[in-house]
C-alpha positions as CSV (number, residue, x, y, z in Angstrom):
1,M,15.2,13.8,-28.1
2,A,15.7,12.2,-24.8
3,Y,14.2,9.0,-23.5
4,P,13.9,7.5,-20.1
5,F,17.0,4.9,-19.1
6,F,17.6,3.3,-16.3
7,V,20.7,4.4,-13.7
8,R,21.8,3.3,-9.9
9,R,23.4,5.2,-7.3
10,I,26.8,4.6,-6.5
11,E,28.2,7.0,-3.6
12,N,27.4,10.5,-5.3
13,V,27.3,9.0,-9.2
14,L,24.8,7.8,-11.6
15,I,25.9,5.0,-13.6
16,P,23.7,4.1,-16.4
17,T,22.5,0.5,-15.9
18,S,22.8,-0.4,-19.8
19,K,24.2,0.4,-22.9
20,A,21.4,2.7,-24.3
21,G,21.6,4.5,-21.0
22,Q,25.5,4.8,-21.3
23,L,25.1,6.4,-24.9
24,A,22.2,8.9,-24.0
25,I,24.4,10.1,-21.2
26,E,27.2,10.6,-23.8
27,K,24.7,12.7,-25.8
28,L,24.2,15.3,-23.0
29,K,26.0,18.5,-23.5
30,L,28.9,19.0,-21.2
31,G,28.7,21.6,-18.6
32,A,24.8,21.9,-19.4
33,L,22.4,22.2,-16.5
34,Y,19.5,19.1,-16.9
35,K,16.9,18.7,-14.3
36,I,16.4,15.1,-13.4
37,T,12.9,13.5,-11.7
38,P,13.8,10.2,-10.1
39,T,11.7,7.7,-10.3
40,R,11.9,3.9,-9.2
41,P,10.6,1.5,-11.4
42,R,7.2,-0.9,-10.2
43,N,8.3,-4.0,-8.2
44,G,6.6,-7.1,-10.2
45,K,6.3,-9.3,-6.6
46,Q,5.4,-6.2,-4.6
47,H,2.3,-5.6,-7.2
48,R,1.3,-9.4,-6.9
49,L,1.7,-9.3,-3.3
50,F,-0.8,-6.5,-3.3
51,F,-3.3,-8.2,-5.6
52,A,-3.1,-11.6,-3.4
53,F,-4.0,-9.1,-0.3
54,L,-6.7,-7.5,-2.3
55,T,-8.1,-11.4,-3.0
56,Y,-8.2,-12.4,0.3
57,V,-9.7,-9.2,1.6
58,A,-12.6,-10.0,-1.3
59,K,-12.9,-13.4,0.0
60,A,-13.0,-12.6,3.5
61,L,-15.7,-9.8,2.6
62,N,-17.7,-12.2,0.6
63,D,-17.8,-14.1,3.9
64,G,-19.3,-12.0,5.9
65,P,-23.2,-10.4,6.0
66,T,-23.2,-8.2,2.9
67,S,-25.2,-9.3,-0.1
68,A,-22.3,-7.7,-2.5
69,E,-20.2,-10.2,-4.2
70,W,-16.5,-8.5,-3.8
71,T,-13.8,-9.1,-6.2
72,A,-10.1,-7.9,-5.8
73,E,-10.7,-5.0,-8.5
74,N,-13.8,-3.3,-7.1
75,I,-11.9,-3.6,-3.4
76,K,-8.7,-2.1,-5.3
77,D,-10.9,0.8,-6.3
78,D,-12.6,1.0,-3.2
79,L,-9.4,1.6,-1.5
80,L,-8.1,3.9,-4.1
81,V,-11.1,6.4,-3.6
82,A,-10.9,6.0,0.5
83,T,-7.3,7.3,0.3
84,G,-7.9,10.1,-2.0
85,R,-6.4,8.7,-5.1
86,T,-9.2,9.8,-7.5
87,R,-10.0,12.1,-10.4
88,N,-12.4,14.3,-9.6
89,R,-15.3,16.3,-11.5
90,N,-18.4,18.0,-10.8
91,M,-21.5,16.3,-11.9
92,T,-23.5,17.3,-14.8
93,R,-27.2,18.4,-14.4
94,S,-28.4,15.2,-16.1
95,E,-26.6,13.0,-13.4
96,R,-27.7,15.4,-10.7
97,A,-31.2,15.2,-12.0
98,R,-30.9,11.5,-12.1
99,H,-29.4,11.1,-8.7
100,H,-32.1,13.5,-7.2
101,I,-29.5,15.8,-6.0
102,P,-31.0,19.4,-4.7
103,E,-30.0,22.3,-6.9
104,G,-27.1,24.5,-5.1
105,A,-25.9,21.0,-3.3
106,I,-22.1,20.0,-4.2
107,A,-21.7,16.9,-6.0
108,I,-18.7,15.4,-7.4
109,V,-18.2,12.5,-9.2
110,A,-14.6,10.5,-7.9
111,R,-13.2,8.3,-10.4
112,P,-10.1,6.1,-8.9
113,V,-7.0,6.6,-10.6
114,S,-5.3,3.7,-12.7
115,I,-2.3,1.6,-10.5
116,S,-0.8,0.4,-14.0
117,F,3.0,0.3,-14.2
118,V,2.9,3.2,-16.8
119,S,0.5,5.2,-14.5
120,M,2.2,5.0,-11.2
121,D,5.9,4.7,-10.3
122,G,7.1,2.3,-7.4
123,D,7.2,4.9,-5.0
124,E,3.4,6.0,-5.5
125,F,2.6,2.6,-5.4
126,S,4.2,1.6,-2.4
127,A,2.6,4.7,-0.9
128,F,-0.6,3.6,-2.2
129,M,-0.3,0.0,-0.8
130,D,0.7,1.3,2.6
131,D,-2.4,3.6,2.8
132,A,-4.8,1.0,1.4
133,M,-3.4,-1.7,4.0
134,S,-3.7,0.8,6.9
135,Y,-7.1,1.3,5.9
136,V,-7.9,-2.3,5.7
137,R,-6.5,-2.6,9.0
138,D,-8.2,0.2,10.6
139,H,-11.6,-0.1,9.0
140,L,-12.1,-3.6,7.6
141,V,-10.7,-5.9,10.0
142,P,-14.0,-5.9,12.4
143,W,-15.6,-7.2,9.3
144,I,-13.0,-9.8,8.1
145,E,-11.0,-11.2,10.8
146,A,-13.6,-13.9,11.9
147,S,-13.4,-15.0,8.2
148,D,-11.2,-18.0,7.1
149,H,-9.2,-15.8,5.3
150,W,-7.9,-13.9,8.0
151,Q,-4.9,-15.7,8.8
152,E,-3.9,-14.9,5.1
153,I,-4.3,-11.2,5.6
154,E,-3.1,-11.0,8.9
155,K,0.1,-12.6,7.9
156,I,0.8,-9.9,4.9
157,L,-0.1,-7.0,7.4
158,V,2.3,-8.4,9.5
159,A,5.1,-9.0,6.8
160,S,4.3,-5.3,5.6
161,Y,4.8,-4.0,9.4
162,M,1.1,-2.8,9.3
163,L,0.1,-5.4,12.3
164,G,2.2,-6.3,14.9
165,G,2.9,-10.2,15.3
166,N,2.9,-12.4,18.4
167,D,6.2,-12.0,20.5
168,K,7.0,-15.7,19.7
169,G,7.4,-14.8,16.1
170,D,5.5,-18.3,15.1
171,D,2.0,-18.6,13.9
172,E,-0.4,-19.0,16.9
C-alpha cells in the first residue's frame, strides 16, 4: 500500500525529500502509469498569522456597538460560511418546527468545514485565507476601522496585498 511522501520539483523531475520517499519511489513499478495529486503542505507561520488576524478582528468588533462577544474561533466560523466553505444539509422536520419555517420553504443548515491541517492543504488554506481577508476588507472595515486594533489589521491586510499601503511605505 502506498503512503504519502514529500517531493521537491527540480526542473522537470520530482525528487523525494526523505529516505522514506526514496524507498517508496523505488517500490513503484517501472513503466507503470501513476496518478499524482500534488498538494502543498500547510505553512504553520501562515496559520498563526491568520489566527492573529482573526484575534484582532474579534477585538475590533468587540470594541464596536454590537452586544455579541466575538472570538477568533467564531469569526473563523463566520468567515467560512461567508466564503461558502460549508457542509450543507436540509433541515429536519423538528428543526423546521422549532424555527417556525413554513411548509414548502427551503431551509438548509450550513456548517463550516474544518480548516485543520489534515482537512485543508496549503493551497486550499491560502485560497480561504485570501477570501476571508477580502471579506473582512470589503464588509467589516466600516465596523472596525475606528477600533484601536485597526492598525494591526491594516498591517496584515497590506502585507497580504489585500489593501494598498501608503505611498511612502511608512506607518502614518
